[in-house]
C-alpha positions in Angstrom: 11.2 -50.2 -16.8 11.8 -52.8 -20.3 11.3 -56.2 -19.5 15.6 -57.1 -19.8 16.0 -54.2 -17.2 13.7 -55.7 -15.2 15.5 -59.0 -15.7 18.3 -57.6 -14.5 17.3 -56.0 -11.7 15.4 -59.6 -10.3 18.7 -61.1 -11.1 20.6 -58.8 -8.9 18.5 -58.8 -6.1 18.2 -62.6 -6.0 22.0 -62.2 -4.9 21.1 -60.2 -1.8 18.4 -62.4 -1.2 20.1 -65.5 -1.4 23.0 -63.4 0.4 20.0 -62.5 3.8 19.2 -66.7 3.9 22.8 -68.3 3.4 24.2 -65.5 5.1 23.1 -63.2 7.5 19.7 -65.0 8.6 21.4 -67.1 11.9 23.0 -64.0 13.1 19.3 -61.5 12.8 18.0 -64.7 14.9 21.1 -64.4 17.4 20.9 -61.3 18.2 16.6 -60.3 17.9 16.8 -59.6 21.3 18.9 -56.5 20.1 17.2 -56.0 16.5 13.3 -56.3 18.1 13.6 -55.5 21.5 16.4 -53.2 21.0 14.4 -51.1 18.9 11.6 -50.8 20.7 12.0 -47.2 21.8 12.5 -45.8 18.0 9.4 -47.5 17.5 7.5 -45.9 20.3 8.6 -42.7 18.7 7.2 -43.5 15.1 4.0 -45.6 15.4 1.7 -42.8 17.2 2.2 -40.4 14.4 1.3 -43.2 11.3 -0.7 -42.5 8.7 -2.9 -45.6 9.4 -6.8 -46.2 10.9 -9.1 -49.0 12.0 -10.3 -50.6 8.7 -7.3 -50.3 7.3 -5.5 -52.7 4.6 -1.9 -52.8 5.1 0.8 -54.0 3.5 4.4 -54.0 5.4 7.1 -54.5 3.5 10.8 -56.6 4.5 8.4 -56.6 7.8 11.3 -59.1 9.1 10.5 -61.7 12.9 6.8 -59.6 11.9 6.2 -56.8 15.1 6.2 -54.3 13.1 2.9 -56.0 11.2 1.9 -57.6 14.5 1.8 -53.8 16.5 0.1 -52.2 12.8 -2.7 -55.3 12.6 -3.7 -53.8 16.2 -3.8 -50.3 14.8 -6.3 -52.1 12.0 -8.4 -53.3 14.6 -10.5 -57.0 13.9 -11.8 -54.5 10.7 -9.2 -53.9 9.1 -6.6 -56.8 7.6 -2.7 -56.3 7.6 0.0 -58.7 5.1 3.3 -58.7 6.1 6.6 -59.9 2.8 9.8 -60.1 3.7 12.4 -62.8 1.5 13.4 -64.9 4.6 11.0 -67.4 6.2 13.1 -68.2 8.5 12.1 -64.3 10.1 8.7 -64.5 9.4 7.3 -68.0 11.4 8.5 -65.2 14.2 6.0 -63.1 13.9 3.4 -66.3 13.2 3.9 -67.9 16.5 3.2 -64.2 18.3 0.1 -63.6 16.1 -0.7 -67.2 16.8 -0.3 -66.8 20.5 -1.9 -63.2 20.7 -4.8 -64.4 18.7 -4.2 -62.1 16.1 -6.7 -63.4 12.9 -5.9 -60.1 10.5 -2.1 -60.3 10.1 -1.1 -62.6 7.8 3.0 -62.9 5.8 4.4 -64.2 3.0 7.7 -65.0 1.6 8.5 -63.4 -1.5 10.7 -59.9 -2.9 8.9 -57.3 -2.8 11.0 -55.6 -5.5 9.4 -58.1 -8.3 6.1 -59.2 -6.5 3.0 -58.4 -8.0 1.2 -56.0 -6.3 -2.7 -54.8 -7.2 -3.9 -51.7 -6.0 -5.6 -52.9 -2.9 -3.9 -51.5 0.2 -4.4 -48.1 1.9 -1.3 -47.8 3.8 2.1 -49.7 2.8 4.7 -49.1 5.5 8.7 -50.3 5.4 11.1 -50.0 8.2 14.7 -50.3 8.0 13.5 -52.5 4.7 14.0 -50.0 1.7 17.7 -49.4 2.5 18.5 -52.8 1.2 16.5 -52.3 -2.9 19.0 -52.9 -5.1 16.9 -50.5 -7.6 15.2 -48.1 -4.9 12.9 -46.6 -7.9 11.2 -50.2 -9.4 10.9 -51.1 -5.1 8.7 -48.0 -4.7 6.8 -48.1 -8.1 5.8 -51.4 -6.9 5.3 -50.2 -3.4 2.7 -47.6 -5.0 0.7 -50.0 -7.3 0.3 -51.8 -4.4 -2.0 -48.5 -3.4 -5.3 -47.4 -3.7 -5.5 -44.2 -5.5 -4.8 -41.4 -2.3 -3.1 -44.1 -0.2 -0.1 -43.7 1.3 3.8 -45.5 2.1 5.6 -45.1 5.4 9.1 -45.9 5.2 12.1 -45.8 8.2 15.3 -45.7 7.0 18.6 -45.0 8.6 20.0 -40.8 8.3 23.4 -40.2 8.4 26.6 -42.6 9.9 27.6 -39.4 12.7 23.4 -39.8 13.6 24.0 -43.2 14.4 27.1 -43.8 16.1 25.4 -47.2 17.3 26.1 -48.6 13.9 29.0 -45.9 12.8 31.6 -45.9 15.7 32.8 -49.9 16.2 33.1 -49.9 12.2 35.5 -46.8 12.9 37.0 -48.7 15.8 37.3 -51.7 13.7 38.6 -50.4 10.6 42.0 -49.5 12.7 42.5 -53.2 13.0 41.5 -54.3 9.3 41.4 -53.3 5.4 38.0 -52.1 4.3 35.9 -54.3 2.2 36.5 -55.0 -1.5 34.5 -54.1 -4.7 33.7 -57.7 -4.9 32.5 -58.2 -0.8 29.7 -60.2 -0.4 26.7 -58.0 0.9 23.2 -57.8 1.9 22.5 -54.3 -0.6 23.1 -50.8 -1.0 23.4 -50.6 3.2 21.8 -48.8 6.3 22.8 -45.3 5.3 21.8 -45.5 1.6 18.4 -43.2 1.7 20.5 -40.3 4.3 20.2 -38.1 1.6 16.9 -36.6 1.8 17.1 -34.5 -1.5 17.9 -38.2 -3.2 14.9 -40.0 -2.0 12.6 -37.3 -2.9 14.1 -37.4 -6.3 13.9 -41.1 -6.0 10.2 -41.5 -5.0 9.5 -38.6 -7.6 10.4 -40.7 -10.2 8.5 -43.4 -9.0 5.3 -41.3 -9.8 5.0 -40.5 -5.5 3.8 -37.0 -4.2 3.2 -34.9 -1.2 6.8 -36.5 0.2 7.7 -35.8 3.8 10.5 -36.2 6.1 10.4 -36.4 9.6 13.5 -37.0 11.4 13.2 -38.8 14.6 15.7 -39.6 17.3 15.7 -42.0 20.3 18.2 -44.6 22.1 18.6 -48.0 20.6 19.7 -50.5 23.1 23.0 -52.3 21.2 23.7 -55.1 23.8 22.4 -56.4 27.3 26.3 -56.2 28.4 29.2 -54.9 26.7 30.3 -59.1 25.7 26.8 -58.5 24.2 27.5 -55.0 22.0 30.6 -56.5 21.2 29.6 -59.8 19.5 26.8 -58.4 18.1 28.9 -55.4 15.9 31.3 -58.0 14.9 28.2 -60.1 13.4 26.4 -57.9 11.8 26.1 -54.3 10.4 28.9 -51.9 9.2 31.6 -53.7 10.9 30.4 -56.9 10.7 30.6 -56.6 7.1 33.7 -55.4 7.8 35.0 -58.2 10.4 33.5 -61.0 8.3 35.4 -60.0 4.4 38.5 -59.9 6.7 38.5 -63.7 7.4 41.5 -65.1 8.9 43.2 -61.7 9.7 40.0 -60.6 11.3 39.8 -63.6 13.5 43.5 -63.9 14.4 43.1 -60.0 15.1 39.8 -60.5 17.0 41.1 -60.0 21.1 42.5 -56.8 20.3 39.8 -55.4 17.9 37.5 -56.4 21.0 39.8 -55.0 24.0 39.3 -51.2 21.5 35.5 -52.0 21.7 35.2 -53.0 24.7 36.9 -49.4 25.4 35.0 -47.7 23.6 31.6 -49.1 24.1 32.4 -48.8 27.9 32.0 -44.9 27.4 28.5 -44.8 25.8 25.4 -44.7 28.7 23.9 -47.2 29.9 21.0 -48.0 31.5 19.3 -51.2 33.6 18.3 -52.8 30.2 21.8 -52.6 28.9 24.1 -50.2 26.5 21.3 -47.8 25.3 23.1 -45.7 22.2 21.7 -42.6 20.0 20.0 -43.0 17.3 18.4 -41.1 14.1 15.8 -42.2 11.1 13.8 -40.1 9.0 10.1 -41.2 8.7 9.0 -40.3 5.3 5.6 -40.8 4.5 3.9 -40.1 0.4 1.4 -40.2 -1.1 -0.3 -42.5 -4.0 -2.0 -40.0 -6.5 -4.2 -42.2 -8.2 
């Protein structure tokens, strides 16, 4: 990548970073109980198979609230080390507090844009859960993640599969679009979006272009919690995700139609399976792993 292209990539990604910090952070914090606790089943289905070993030096890209970095720190043990990086310090403050409360001194957190951070090849394992989908330039991001790996090191990133495989995200958008127009081309956004890496062939080509070998895809299906109650689930959908983007961009029109939109969402959500913890829906992801050939 030329210096000019790199500068353009960094500038484009800065817009997404600003959007995360200024618009999305308060919403994510408000629904942390869904975004962290709601994904527990999914994480439990993924973590046992991760190629991370005791004593490894690990980088967690887009670590968010720090829950995955903490799980990785527990996996590598006291002889290992984990660094969680994210562009939102407000998220990582929760991870710092949790690590201190748990007495973990082998995990740290650093604010930064993983697309352009000057990584050194010091990590045995690089991980990202639902973070790579939002990079403005995925190939450049994958190259930087590979740059962080030792020769023979492994990267594993988790991304959502197609909208049809993830009704917990797609269903609400379909409902909201009955009442509101789709976002325009000038809509504010957090990046390419949750389904941007659903296509196996496309992501394989991206990772090959970044220099990775032995690229593998594993499908993981697991339930996710979308709200403690129907009301909680509705508020979550209208605040975040594809439905939240449609609602936010529609502005005053969305607020005027909120009662009928909420009624339609309630009807759709109430048809979903619920358990003692709340409203639970199906989800499906790719767990994508590859090797840095050196």
